[in-house]
DRENBA-887254 format. One record per residue (C-alpha): residue number from 1; residue in three letters; x, y, z. Coordinates in Angstrom, 3 decimals. Layout:
N
domar_gukol_east_north_up
NUM_ALA_X_Y_Z
...
end
This chain:
94
domar_gukol_east_north_up
1_MET_86.762_89.735_109.102
2_HIS_83.749_91.797_108.054
3_LYS_83.663_93.835_104.843
4_ASN_83.717_97.210_106.644
5_GLU_85.978_96.196_109.531
6_ILE_88.892_98.594_110.106
7_ILE_92.268_96.860_110.092
8_ARG_95.892_98.008_110.147
9_LYS_98.647_96.551_108.002
10_HIS_102.399_96.881_108.104
11_ILE_103.655_96.678_104.516
12_LYS_107.184_96.676_103.135
13_PHE_107.706_97.402_99.435
14_TYR_110.738_96.281_97.417
15_GLY_111.763_97.254_93.886
16_ARG_112.201_100.700_92.341
17_VAL_110.363_102.485_95.147
18_GLN_112.717_105.278_96.240
19_GLY_113.329_108.476_94.273
20_VAL_110.247_107.883_92.088
21_GLY_107.494_109.747_93.989
22_PHE_106.361_106.706_95.989
23_ARG_105.857_108.499_99.318
24_TYR_104.087_111.443_97.666
25_SER_101.817_109.047_95.742
26_ALA_101.094_107.078_98.925
27_CYS_100.193_110.231_100.887
28_TYR_98.018_111.639_98.114
29_GLY_96.306_108.292_97.514
30_ALA_95.716_107.733_101.230
31_MET_94.177_111.198_101.597
32_THR_91.898_110.573_98.595
33_ILE_90.848_107.099_99.773
34_GLY_90.478_108.075_103.434
35_VAL_92.955_105.801_105.197
36_THR_95.374_106.726_107.983
37_GLY_98.957_105.705_108.710
38_TRP_102.436_106.600_107.555
39_VAL_105.105_105.852_104.941
40_ARG_108.920_106.180_105.021
41_ASN_112.034_105.217_103.074
42_GLU_114.281_102.584_104.605
43_TRP_118.093_102.465_104.481
44_ASP_118.059_99.290_102.346
45_GLY_116.171_100.921_99.444
46_SER_112.762_99.597_100.451
47_VAL_109.742_101.612_101.594
48_GLU_107.858_100.818_104.793
49_MET_104.207_101.691_105.397
50_GLU_101.556_101.261_108.037
51_VAL_98.033_101.809_106.755
52_GLN_94.708_101.648_108.561
53_GLY_91.288_101.314_106.906
54_THR_89.056_98.636_105.465
55_GLU_90.626_95.834_103.420
56_ALA_88.993_97.332_100.312
57_GLN_90.495_100.780_101.005
58_ILE_93.951_99.302_101.600
59_GLN_93.767_97.261_98.398
60_LYS_92.662_100.361_96.480
61_LEU_95.717_102.247_97.779
62_LEU_98.030_99.376_96.796
63_SER_96.431_99.214_93.350
64_THR_97.013_102.952_92.928
65_LEU_100.704_102.545_93.793
66_TYR_101.145_99.635_91.369
67_GLN_99.733_101.800_88.552
68_ARG_101.957_104.860_89.098
69_PRO_104.551_105.586_86.422
70_PHE_108.216_105.142_87.445
71_ILE_107.280_103.031_90.498
72_SER_108.112_99.355_90.058
73_ILE_107.044_97.183_92.989
74_GLU_108.742_93.795_92.738
75_LYS_107.688_92.350_96.098
76_ILE_105.642_93.278_99.139
77_GLU_105.514_91.813_102.620
78_GLU_102.421_92.561_104.660
79_GLU_100.980_91.622_108.014
80_ILE_97.968_92.684_110.043
81_ILE_98.974_94.578_113.189
82_PRO_97.021_96.224_116.066
83_LEU_94.987_99.366_115.342
84_VAL_96.178_102.838_116.342
85_LYS_92.945_104.454_117.530
86_SER_94.438_107.930_118.083
87_GLU_95.547_108.304_114.462
88_HIS_93.625_110.715_112.232
89_LYS_95.707_111.192_109.078
90_PHE_98.302_109.663_106.787
91_LYS_101.779_111.200_106.831
92_GLU_105.308_110.829_105.623
93_ARG_107.840_109.804_108.245
94_TRP_111.590_110.445_108.156
end
C-alpha cells in the first residue's frame, strides 16, 4: 500500500458511541479531513462506518473521534473493503 493510495474501510465502534454526538462528529470531521463514506447507529448500541480516503486521513478521523468529549470508544473492528468510486461525500445513514 502506497502512502497516498485511496482505500475504504468498514469500521464498527463499540462503547459509549450513541447519544453522544458521534455521528455529527464523524460527519464534521470527515468533511474537514476530506474523506467520503457514511456513518449510522446500529440496533445493538454500536456505530457502523464506511470511510474512504488515504490511511493517514482515516487515522486522523479516528483520532478525532477518540478525542471528542462524551464519546468513549472501547473497541473497534475494521477491515479494508472495495472502493466506491461514485461516492463524493460523507453522510449520515438511518
